[in-house]
C-alpha positions, 0 to 999 in steps of 0.5 A, a space after each residue: 480327691 483330685 480329678 482332672 480332665 486331662 491284691 492278690 493276683 488273678 493267677 499266681 504263676 511261676 513268678 511273683 507278679 505284683 498287681 497291675 493296679 500299682 498300689 504299693 509294691 507287694 510288701 513282705 508278709 508278716 509272720 501271721 500272713 506267711 503262716 497262713 500261706 504255708 498252710 494254704 500251700 498244703 490245701 488244694 481246693 477252690 470255691 467260686 462266689 458269684 454275684 452281680 455287682 461290686 458290694 454284692 459279695 459276702 466278704 465274711 464268707 470269702 475270708 472264712 474260706 480263704 483265711 480259715 479253710 485255706 482254700 482258694 477263694 474267688 469272687 466273680 462280679 458280673 459287672 464293674 458297677 459303673 451304672 450305680 451312684 457315687 458317694 465320694 465324688 462326681 465320677 459316673 459310668 467308666 470313671 465309677 467302674 474304674 473306682 469300683 474295680 479298684 475298691 474290689 481289689 482292695 477288698 480282696 487284698 484284705 479278705 484274701 480272695 481273688 477277683 474276676 469279672 465278666 464283660 456285662 454292662 452295669 446299665 442301671 437298676 433292672 427289675 427282671 432277669 429277662 431284661 437283664 439278660 437281654 441287655 447283657 446278651 445271654 450267650 456272651 454272659 454265659 460264655 464269660 461265666 463258663 470261662 471262669 469256671 473252667 479256668 479256676 476249676 472250682 470244687 464248689 460254686 456259691 451264689 449270693 442270690 437265688 435263681 428264683 424269679 421274683 426274689 430280688 431285682 434283675 441283675 441279682 437274679 440273672 447272676 444266679 441263673 447264669 451261675 447255675 447254667 454255667 455249673 452244667 455248661 462248663 462240663 459240656 465239651 459242646 458248650 463254647 468249644 472255642 475255649 477248649 484250646 486253653 481250658 478243659 471242661 470242668 464239673 464243679 462238685 456242687 452249687 449252693 445259694 448263700 441263703 438269706 431266708 428269714 429265720 422262721 422259714 429256715 426253721 421250717 426246712 428239713 434238717 440237713 437241707 442246708 449247710 452252715 458256715 460260722 463266719 464269726 469264728 476267731 482266728 488267733 493267728 490273725 488276731 481277728 474273726 472273719 467278720 472283723 476281716 470282712 468289715 475291713 474288706 467291705 469298708 473299701 467300698 467307699 464310693 457306695 458308703 459301705 463302711 462297716 462296723 465289725 460284729 464279734 461272736 459266732 455268726 452263721 451263714 446258710 447255704 442251700 443246694 441248687 444242683 450237684 452232689 448232696 453234702 451233709 458233712 461240709 462244702 467239700 464233702 467228697 473232694 480231695 483237698 490234698 496233694 493227692 489230687 495231683 499226679 506226682 505231688 507226693 514229694 512236694 506234699 512232704 516237703 511243704 509239710 516239713 517246711 510248715 512244721 519247721 516254721 518259726 515266726 521269729 526266724 522265717 528264713 529257716 524254712 527257706 531251704 525246704 521251700 526251695 526243695 519243694 519248688 525244685 520237686 514241683 518242677 518235676 511234676 507233670 503239667 496240671 492246673 494246680 501246679 501253676 497255682 501252687 508254683 505262684 504261691 510257693 514263689 511268694 512263700 520263698 520271697 517272704 521267707 527270704 524277706 525280699 523287697 522288689 520294685 522298679 521305679 521310673 523317673 517320671 510318671 509317664 512317657 510317650 512313644 519314642 522317649 527314654 525313661 530311667 528305671 531303677 530296679 531295686 532288690 533288698 533281702 532282709 532275711 538271712 537267706 543265701 540269694 544271688 541275683 543272676 540277671 535283670 530283664 526290663 522290656 525284653 532287654 536282659 542284663 546278666 548279673 552274678 551278685 550275692 545279696 548282702 543282708 539288708 543291703 539294697 541292690 539297685 540297677 538303673 537302666 534306660 527304658 525306651 517306649 516303642 514307637 507306635 505303642 498305644 496309650 495306656 487304658 484299662 484293658 476292659 474299657 470298651 468291649 473287653 476281652 472275650 474268652 479264650 483271650 488270656 485277659 478275659 475275666 481279669 480285673 486288669 490287664 498287665 502293666 505297661 512294662 515290667 522288670 524281672 529279677 532272675 534269682 537263685 537260692 540253694 541252687 534253685 532258680 526262681 523269678 520275681 516280676 514287678 511292674 514299673 511304677 512311679 513313686 512320689 511323696 504326698 505331703 499328707 499321705 507320705 509315700 505313694 505309688 502309681 502306674 507308669 503310663 504311656 501317654 500320647 505326645 499331645 493331650 487335648 482337654 476340653 473344659 466341659 465334656 458337654 457344652 450347653 448353649 441356651 441360644 444361638 449366640 456365639 460362645 468361647 470354648 477353651 481347650 487345654 493342649 498339654 505335651 506328653 513329650 517335648 518339644 512337640 508342635 503341631 496343629 489342633 483341628 476342631 471338627 464340629 457337627 453340621 450346622 455348627 461353626 468353630 472359628 478358628 477351626 485350626 490352632 497351631 501350638 508349640 510346647 517345649 517340655 513334657 507337661 507344658 500346657 497351653 490354653 487355646 480358645 475358639 469361638 463356637 457358633 451354634 445353629 439357629 434352631 435347637 439340636 445336638 451333635 459331637 465336637 470332635 478334635 484331631 491333632 496333627 504332629 509330624 504326620 496326618 491328623 489323628 483323633 486327639 486324646 484327653 487325660 482323666 486322673 482319678 485320685 482317692 487315698 483308698 485306691 491306686 491313682 487311675 489315669 486313662 486317655 479317652 477321646 477328646 470330644 464334647 457333646 454339643 447341645 443347642 437348647 431352646 431354654 428360658 430362665 426365671 431367676 439366675 442366682 442359685 444356692 447349691 447344697 452339695 450332697 454325695 457329689 454330682 456335676 449339676 452346678 457345673 452344668 448350670 453355670 454356662 447357662 447364665 446361672 450364678 451357682 454358689 456352693 453353700 456350706 453348713 455355716 452359710 445355711 446357718 447364718 447366711 442371707 438365703 433370701 438372696 437366692 432365687 432357688 436353693 437346690 439340695 443335691 443328691 443324698 445331701 439328707 444322707 451325708 450332711 448331718 447338720 441338715 437335721 438342724 438346718 432344715 428349719 432354716 431352709 423351710 423358713 427361706 421357703 416360707 418367705 418366698 424362696 424355692 427349695 428343690 431337694 434331689 433324691 435321698 436314699 430311704 436308709 440312713 437319712 439324717 432326718 426323715 422329715 425335711 419337707 414342710 409336710 409329711 412324705 416318705 422316701 421310698 425305694 420306688 423307681 422307674 428304670 426304663 428311660 423311655 417309659 411314657 410320662 403322663 402329666 398329672 398337673 398340666 396347669 402347674 407352673 412346673 410344666 409351663 414357666 418359663 418353658 412349656 414342657 411337652 412329651 418331647 422333653 422326655 425323649 433322649 433320657 439316659 439309663 432311668 427316669 428316676 429313683 427313690 420316689 416319694 410315697 405317702 405324701 400329705 395332700 398338700 403336695 401336688 404330684 406333677 408327673 406319673 411314669 412306670 415301667 412296662 407292666 407296672 402301675 405308673 408311679 406319681 412320686 417322682 416330682 411333688 411340689 407344695 406351696 409353703 408360705 409364700 414359696 415352693 418346696 420340691 422333692 424329685 427323684 427324677 435322675 437329673 444328676 444323670 441327665 444334665 451332665 449328659 446334655 439331655 435337652 428336656 431335662 434342662 428345660 424342666 430343671 430350669 422351670 423348677 428353679 424359676 418357681 419363685 418368678 412364676 406368674 
């Protein structure tokens, strides 16, 4: 993964639009996939699956509906998952939401479904739907779900969770409650009437819960009170069962560690009715799944049936003539939402039957407003169809052409793309508030690409368009060919080395900024705007950069106030005009998703602490990725990242404390053998601090000196009162005296995966609980072992320290200082 501080389409319309995610340009489908598409063209039915998060969807059911039943299948995730944890890297919040959005799109590309979202914020674990709907905003969340129901017009809606309160946690239950409410509200013209300029009211036939009751409960239910779906069915065309497809799809959720092993053989999923017309024969009972539901669609139906009958996997172009006739017939059919959907599918079938590869490649990965970039648009017809290029459109500029494509001979046109002056920098369309319905962007996983190229084509006298995003292609020395989105960048980028600057005292401190050119040449002034009581010297720094991509490091001295406090360091840039807020660049690169680049505001949170240290050399055993080592070094700690080899043979006694990072006992297999080395280090006088581990998938359940269990207990309210159970403990007194004020300003949660059933030789230091619940004491337990100390803590330090929460730093410093406590 490289990180610098610097699918199938949502709506297939009249043109083929490659996903704005900018993975590899949509390849020509293989013979099996094209056959599935030809079958799908003859089926007019839709199922919408609703749940709360990335990973909640039943990928096997989605595959069975999309690839097996050949209906249009879609997953609506209420959130983008930014409030969760990250197993593969340090990104949290917006960065994690970017990753999980792309993981969902990668999953949908495999199982064949479509992906949608609401604007709801994934604010962390919620125990009640009341809290969830309060934070999400009931009316706004319902409007988003109603919008998707009216837009997709599903015949069947499925929920992953029950709407019955108490069966699961708040986000899950709320997603089902909203789906059930939207089932009725979408059909009511008085509900959200502002949407009706773009969509019409829609009543789905039925809504069902994808039940996960225990088998004993299901056996006791009345016959016919639920429907079943065999997601283990084998499809000989695909050469896989739907559960095998599902395992591939679910394994895209890598940031959550959800790599899946496929099951083979029959497997039933159960669906219990929640509302709507009862059904015994199947999910689409009473629904016309043919072209009979479209007025004037009979000719199209006949031509598509003939095309499917004529299809030969080894000669797909022999169906091209019939597909083109079907498109011509479709253009005569009166307007209907199904016409738009099937037009997109039909153009895709035409493209694949003709073997058309289309791409538009920029000469640079990005540019700034006012610049020009060469773009090469390439089209290759690898089938035997008779296709003529009539024109090319790039950024509103059209070029007339009349060239017949020779078989397997690329046609390439290079044109200059000018970035309009004043064009805003690229950013995910959903960051911030996101688009609200009835905006065309509402619910979509991504916004459109910054620029697109459109090929105007004709075959058999029938015109059709192929539209592709402008992308950048490069050679990765390990992965080979890779693509990324072409981005619009500001002329100057400013990156601060640390988004949170922690100062333990009032001493001045040097702060480094990287100034990078989005275009060249460029010159101007960087201005630092510290909060009241802070001083930056110099506050204005001139710069001059010759070429795009050039960088220059500049340094200022930051002097904090004499007393503790916090604020925001803002940065502005003046280039050929008034100063504007500066932007930084973040690049997220993992091999299983497209590279993500966006430009958040260049600012840093400043925190002046009143903090004392006891000991300074820390060993850190990284787990699934956190940023705690980075946050400790500015405070004067020497932090060494310890490998398995270091733990096995290194001189551990040199460390004042060793921290075992989040999920390390889930992700570092050798810790099962090396835990003894750590406990021996403790016995000789060291301090081992183990941050939370997940109760499932532990490499060893016994990693403390005495027994305890990791539970799923958590305190989700970041403002939950904290009681000191052991007020005399050095954890609360050395070298920093901890008070109730140190638990103010915490973010998202108090903690998670608390200890339970601990041996009496452990001392519980704190207790805290969510409103209406018994306080939990397992968030921080400490034991003496030999001459040293062992600590297990579920407190969410991995969130608090990167966010600059002062009290969390003071408490964590005390844990690291136990070796020196009097």
